[in-house]
N, C-alpha and C positions, 0 to 999 in steps of 0.2 A: 698305592691306590688312593690314599687320602689326599695327596697333592693333586691328583687328577680330578677327584671329586670337587675339591676346592676351586680348581680352575674352571670346571664346568659350571659350578654355582656362580662364580664371579662373572662369567660370560652371560649366563642366562638371567641373572637378576635384573640388569638394567632394562632389557626389553619387557620383562614381566612387570616391572614397576611402571614403565611408560604405558603399557597396555592397561593396567589397572586404573591409572589416572585418566586415560582417555575413556575408558568404560564408565568411570564415575562421572565424568563430564557429560557423556551422552545420556546417562540416566538422569542427571540433574536437568538436562535440557528437556526431557520429557515432562518434567514438572514445571517448565517455564523459566528456569533459572540456570543459565550456563555458568560454569566455574572458570574455564580458561579463556574462552573467547565469547564474552557476552554479546548478545545481539544488540545492535544499535537501536535506540528508541525509534518507534514508528513515527514517520512524518504524518501530518494530517492527510496528505494525499494517499499514503499507503493504507491508513486506517479506513479511509472511505472506499478504496478499491477492494479491500478485504471485507467490506460490508460490516465493519466493526463499529456499529453506531455508538456503543459505550465509550470506546477509546476516542473516536472522532469528537464526540460531545465533550469529553474531558479535555482534549486538546484545545477545542474552541473556547471552553470556559477558562482555560489557562492562558488565554489571550493569543492563541495561534491566529495569524492573519489569514482570514478566509479568502483573500485575494492574492496571496503570495504563492507563486509556484513552488512546489517542493519535490524532492526526489521521490521516485516510486521504485525503490530498490527491490522490494519483495511483494509478492502477491499480484503482480501485474500480468495480465494475459499477454501472450505474444502479440507484437504489433503495437503495444502501448508505448507512448513516448516515455523517456526516462525521467522527465520532469513534467509535472502536471499542476495546474491550478487545482485547489480543492473543489471548485465547482465542476471542472472537467472530470476529476476523479469520481465525484458523486454521480455525474451523468453516466460515466463509463460503468459504474456499479450496477446501473439499471434499476436503482431503487429511488423512486420519487421522494420518499420521506428523507433520504439522505440529502438529496438536492435541496429540499425545503429547509433542512437543518442549516445547511451552509448559507442559504439566502437569509434565514432568520438571524444568523450571526454576522450579517454584514457583507455577504458575498454579493458582488456587483455584477449586474447583467445589463448590457446595452444592446443596441441593434446589431452591431458587428459581432460581439461575443455570443449574443443570442442565436444568430444565424449559424455561426460556427458550431456551437454546442448542440443546437437542434439537428444539424446535419450529422454530427457524431452520433447522436442518439438514434437518428433514423437509420444510419448505416449499421448500427448494432441491433436493429430490429425493435427499437423502443419508440414506436410511433406516437404513443400517448405522451411520453415525456417530450418528444420533439414538438408536438403540437402545443403542449403546455408552455414550453420555453418560448415558442413563437409568440404566444399570447402575452407572456410576461415582457418580452422585448418589443411588443407592438409591431410585429412583422408577420408577413405571410411567408411561411417556410417553403422555399423552393431550392432544393439541393442539386448541385451539379458538381462535377469534379473540382472546379475552382473554389467552391464554397467549403470544401472539406479540408 
């Protein structure tokens, strides 16, 4: 009987150990720090899409380029492009203060990008942001399927 128990213990130990490690990793993830598979750092676009003003500000202060498109791997609603400029991510967040933050840190808006972003905002139901972007770009916002 002791040989049988030893064999059972030997077979059961590895799955139990793996389960404990995975459980510990999951619990550590709840605290924001993964053990086995750390989450990649947020891009500026992801921080803005997640409406994480603190992280976005920290990235901008750490010299993140406010005009460089960045991946939006997490936190993006369905239908969101995989790579967004920080300004587009801020517009898609629906938060005017986030759009202003990107602009304050050098985000560029011209007539063409202003129309495109205003139409994105309008399509998302953010008419006030759309009108404001039109004013900033010096355009009258008229969106059609070609402008989006």
